Each structure stands twice: as structure tokens, then as C-alpha cells.
C-alpha positions as a Markdown table, in Angstrom:
| # | Residue | x | y | z |
|---|---|---|---|---|
| 1 | Met | 0.0 | 0.0 | 0.0 |
| 2 | Phe | 1.4 | 3.4 | -1.0 |
| 3 | Arg | 1.7 | 5.9 | 1.9 |
| 4 | Leu | 2.2 | 9.6 | 1.7 |
| 5 | Val | 5.7 | 10.7 | 2.9 |
| 6 | Gln | 5.1 | 14.2 | 4.4 |
| 7 | Asp | 8.7 | 15.4 | 4.8 |
| 8 | Met | 10.2 | 14.2 | 1.5 |
| 9 | Thr | 11.1 | 16.8 | -1.0 |
| 10 | His | 13.3 | 14.8 | -3.3 |
| 11 | Leu | 14.6 | 11.3 | -3.9 |
| 12 | Pro | 18.3 | 11.5 | -3.2 |
| 13 | Val | 19.5 | 8.2 | -4.7 |
| 14 | Asp | 22.2 | 7.4 | -7.2 |
| 15 | Ala | 21.2 | 6.3 | -10.7 |
| 16 | Asn | 22.8 | 2.9 | -10.1 |
| 17 | Arg | 20.2 | 2.1 | -7.4 |
| 18 | Val | 17.2 | 3.0 | -9.7 |
| 19 | Leu | 15.8 | 0.0 | -11.6 |
| 20 | Ala | 12.9 | 1.6 | -13.5 |
| 21 | Val | 11.4 | 5.0 | -14.1 |
| 22 | Trp | 7.9 | 5.5 | -15.5 |
| 23 | Arg | 6.4 | 8.9 | -16.3 |
| 24 | Ser | 2.9 | 10.1 | -16.9 |
| 25 | Arg | 1.9 | 10.8 | -20.5 |
| 26 | Ser | 0.2 | 14.0 | -19.6 |
| 27 | Asp | -0.7 | 16.2 | -16.7 |
| 28 | Asn | -4.0 | 15.5 | -14.9 |
| 29 | Met | -6.1 | 17.7 | -12.6 |
| 30 | Val | -5.5 | 16.2 | -9.2 |
| 31 | Ser | -6.7 | 17.2 | -5.7 |
| 32 | Leu | -4.7 | 16.1 | -2.7 |
| 33 | Pro | -5.3 | 16.6 | 1.0 |
| 34 | Asp | -4.4 | 20.2 | 1.9 |
| 35 | Cys | -3.8 | 21.1 | -1.8 |
| 36 | Arg | -6.1 | 22.7 | -4.3 |
| 37 | Thr | -7.0 | 21.0 | -7.5 |
| 38 | Gln | -4.2 | 21.6 | -10.0 |
| 39 | Pro | -2.4 | 20.2 | -13.1 |
| 40 | Thr | -0.1 | 17.4 | -11.9 |
| 41 | Gly | 2.4 | 15.1 | -13.5 |
| 42 | Ala | 3.6 | 11.7 | -12.1 |
| 43 | Phe | 6.7 | 9.6 | -11.9 |
| 44 | Leu | 6.9 | 6.0 | -10.7 |
| 45 | Cys | 10.4 | 4.8 | -9.7 |
| 46 | Leu | 11.6 | 1.4 | -8.5 |
| 47 | Val | 14.6 | 1.7 | -6.2 |
| 48 | Asn | 16.9 | -0.7 | -4.5 |
| 49 | Asp | 16.7 | -0.1 | -0.7 |
| 50 | Pro | 20.1 | -0.1 | 0.9 |
| 51 | Arg | 18.6 | -2.1 | 3.8 |
| 52 | Gly | 17.5 | -4.7 | 1.4 |
| 53 | Gly | 14.5 | -5.2 | -0.9 |
| 54 | Leu | 12.9 | -2.8 | -3.3 |
| 55 | Val | 10.9 | 0.3 | -2.9 |
| 56 | Ala | 8.3 | 1.8 | -5.3 |
| 57 | Val | 8.0 | 5.6 | -5.1 |
| 58 | Leu | 5.3 | 7.6 | -6.8 |
| 59 | Ala | 6.2 | 11.3 | -7.1 |
| 60 | Leu | 3.6 | 13.8 | -8.1 |
| 61 | His | 4.7 | 17.1 | -9.5 |
| 62 | Leu | 2.1 | 19.7 | -8.5 |
| 63 | Lys | 2.6 | 22.3 | -11.3 |
| 64 | Asp | 0.8 | 25.3 | -9.8 |
| 65 | Glu | 2.6 | 25.0 | -6.5 |
| 66 | Asp | 5.8 | 23.8 | -8.2 |
| 67 | Arg | 6.5 | 21.1 | -5.6 |
| 68 | Leu | 6.8 | 17.4 | -5.4 |
| 69 | Val | 4.6 | 15.0 | -3.2 |
| 70 | Phe | 5.9 | 11.5 | -2.6 |
| 71 | Tyr | 4.1 | 8.2 | -1.9 |
| 72 | Arg | 6.2 | 5.2 | -0.9 |
| 73 | His | 5.5 | 1.5 | -1.0 |
| 74 | Ser | 7.8 | -1.4 | 0.0 |
| 75 | Ala | 7.0 | -5.1 | 0.4 |
| 76 | Pro | 9.9 | -7.3 | 1.3 |
| 77 | Gly | 10.3 | -10.2 | -1.1 |
| 78 | Glu | 7.9 | -8.8 | -3.7 |
| 79 | Ser | 9.0 | -9.0 | -7.3 |
| 80 | Pro | 9.9 | -5.9 | -9.3 |
| 81 | Ala | 7.0 | -6.5 | -11.7 |
| 82 | Asn | 4.5 | -6.7 | -8.9 |
| 83 | Leu | 5.7 | -3.5 | -7.3 |
| 84 | Leu | 5.5 | -1.7 | -10.7 |
| 85 | Asp | 2.0 | -3.1 | -11.3 |
| 86 | Glu | 0.9 | -1.9 | -7.9 |
| 87 | Gly | 2.4 | 1.6 | -8.6 |
| 88 | Asp | 0.8 | 1.7 | -12.0 |
| 89 | Arg | -2.6 | 0.8 | -10.5 |
| 90 | Phe | -2.2 | 3.5 | -7.8 |
| 91 | Ala | -1.3 | 6.1 | -10.4 |
| 92 | Glu | -4.3 | 4.9 | -12.5 |
| 93 | Ser | -6.6 | 5.5 | -9.6 |
| 94 | Met | -5.6 | 9.2 | -9.8 |
| 95 | Gly | -6.2 | 9.2 | -13.5 |
| 96 | Phe | -2.6 | 8.9 | -14.8 |
| 97 | Gln | -1.5 | 6.8 | -17.7 |
| 98 | Leu | 2.2 | 5.9 | -17.2 |
| 99 | Asp | 4.8 | 5.1 | -19.8 |
| 100 | Asp | 8.1 | 3.3 | -19.3 |
| 101 | Thr | 11.0 | 5.7 | -20.0 |
| 102 | Gly | 13.3 | 2.7 | -21.0 |
| 103 | Phe | 15.5 | 3.4 | -18.0 |
| 104 | Gly | 16.4 | -0.2 | -17.5 |
| 105 | Arg | 17.6 | -0.6 | -21.1 |
| 106 | Leu | 20.1 | 2.3 | -20.8 |
| 107 | Asp | 23.8 | 2.0 | -20.1 |
| 108 | Met | 25.1 | 3.5 | -16.8 |
| 109 | Ala | 26.0 | 6.8 | -18.5 |
| 110 | Gly | 22.5 | 7.1 | -20.1 |
| 111 | Lys | 20.9 | 6.2 | -16.8 |
| 112 | Thr | 22.8 | 9.0 | -15.1 |
| 113 | Val | 21.9 | 11.5 | -17.7 |
| 114 | Leu | 18.2 | 10.7 | -17.5 |
| 115 | Trp | 18.1 | 10.5 | -13.7 |
| 116 | Asp | 19.9 | 13.8 | -13.4 |
| 117 | Ser | 17.5 | 15.4 | -15.7 |
| 118 | Leu | 14.4 | 14.5 | -13.6 |
| 119 | Pro | 13.2 | 16.7 | -10.8 |
| 120 | Leu | 13.2 | 13.8 | -8.4 |
| 121 | Leu | 16.9 | 13.7 | -7.6 |
| 122 | Lys | 17.4 | 17.2 | -6.4 |
| 123 | Gly | 13.8 | 18.4 | -6.0 |
| 124 | Leu | 12.4 | 21.2 | -8.1 |
| 125 | Gly | 14.6 | 23.9 | -9.4 |
| 126 | Ala | 17.1 | 23.7 | -12.2 |
| 127 | Val | 16.0 | 20.7 | -14.3 |
| 128 | Thr | 17.7 | 20.2 | -17.6 |
| 129 | Pro | 15.7 | 18.2 | -20.2 |
| 130 | Val | 17.3 | 15.1 | -21.7 |
| 131 | Val | 18.2 | 15.2 | -25.4 |
| 132 | Pro | 17.4 | 11.6 | -26.6 |
| 133 | Ser | 20.5 | 11.5 | -28.8 |
| 134 | Glu | 22.7 | 11.7 | -25.7 |
| 135 | Ile | 21.4 | 8.3 | -24.4 |
| 136 | Glu | 22.6 | 5.1 | -25.9 |
| 137 | Thr | 20.6 | 1.9 | -25.4 |
| 138 | Val | 22.3 | -1.4 | -24.6 |
| 139 | Glu | 21.1 | -5.0 | -25.0 |
| 140 | Ile | 20.2 | -6.7 | -21.8 |
| 141 | Glu | 20.9 | -10.4 | -21.2 |
| 142 | Thr | 17.9 | -12.2 | -19.8 |
| 143 | Glu | 17.8 | -15.3 | -17.7 |
| 144 | Gln | 14.2 | -15.9 | -18.7 |
| 145 | Glu | 13.2 | -18.6 | -21.2 |
| 146 | Pro | 11.6 | -17.4 | -24.4 |
| 147 | Glu | 8.3 | -18.9 | -23.3 |
| 148 | Glu | 8.3 | -16.8 | -20.2 |
| 149 | Val | 9.2 | -13.7 | -22.2 |
| 150 | Glu | 6.3 | -14.4 | -24.6 |
| 151 | Ala | 3.9 | -15.0 | -21.8 |
| 152 | Leu | 5.0 | -11.7 | -20.2 |
| 153 | Leu | 4.6 | -9.8 | -23.5 |
| 154 | Glu | 1.1 | -11.4 | -24.0 |
| 155 | Asp | 0.2 | -10.2 | -20.5 |
| 156 | Arg | 1.4 | -6.7 | -21.2 |
| 157 | Lys | -0.5 | -6.7 | -24.5 |
| 158 | Thr | -3.7 | -7.7 | -22.6 |
| 159 | Gln | -3.1 | -4.9 | -20.1 |
| 160 | Leu | -2.6 | -2.4 | -23.0 |
| 161 | Val | -5.8 | -3.4 | -24.6 |
| 162 | Tyr | -7.6 | -3.0 | -21.3 |
| 163 | Lys | -6.1 | 0.5 | -20.7 |
| 164 | Val | -7.0 | 1.6 | -24.3 |
| 165 | Gly | -10.5 | 0.3 | -23.7 |
| 166 | Arg | -10.7 | 2.4 | -20.5 |
| 167 | Ile | -9.5 | 5.5 | -22.4 |
| 168 | Leu | -12.0 | 5.0 | -25.2 |
| 169 | Gly | -14.7 | 4.3 | -22.7 |
| 170 | Ser | -14.1 | 7.6 | -21.0 |
| 171 | Leu | -14.7 | 9.6 | -24.2 |
């Protein structure tokens, strides 16, 4: 379960501890406790906890107030895919559609460039946008069998069809 972290203003972790970064496709009008309704963007990150395990962090960028609000979820022993799915569902409950930034497919230099360009590391202030040509992708070796990968892709395809259906149903 994601919980609001009141005193958190940024996510001070190195890029080598970040496993995944998803970002909202567009801003949504969101109303949070003690905040007025305003355009808001979202970031979902999966981070290695130095004490062991993984932590999912959903950061909301409140555009009018120009500040970040953080929600955190950790479940010892839970798989990265399950944590990301929970984070995606939590973000969906607020109306966000998240996209994978491809963070996991980047080499370490690319990860550092992308992570440093996001407002999460240092908080809001001087954020420099990433130029896609500066990031190189690398091939990832997988320990999964082709059947497992195909099953995962089929599951993702089903989720995509469901999400597109929800979008079309809201029109």
C-alpha cells in the first residue's frame, strides 16, 4: 500500500540504485489533501533499498505550487514486476497513464543523464531536459526462457488493450 511521505522533497539516490522510471503521458487535474486541484504530473520509480529489498516511489509534481509530493511502498520479497504493477494501479486510480522511460535498457551513463534530468533527484529547481540523442541503449541479457518472455509480453498486451479500452470508454 502506498503511503504519503510528508517530509520528503526529493529522492536522493544514485542512478545505479534505480531500476525503473515510468512517467505520466500528460498532466491531470489532481486534488490532494491540503492542496487545491491543479495540473499534476507523475513519476513512478523502482529503487533498491540499501537495507535490502525494493521500494516503489510515486512522485507527483504539483505544477501550480511547483512542488513534489511523494508516496512510498515497500513489500519485502515482492517481485519488481508486482511493485511496478501496484504503482501503475495506484497512479491509474488518480487518472494517470504511465509510460516506461526505458531506463532499464540504458547503459550507466545514459541512466545517469536521464536520472539527473528529472526533478526527483534534487527536487524542483534547475531541471535540464534530456536530449534523446545523448542516451545510448544497450542489450540486456535475460535469464528468462523465451516462453516466459512471450507470456509476459502477452500479459502486457492484454493490459494495454484494457487500458486503451478504458481511455476510449471515458470519451
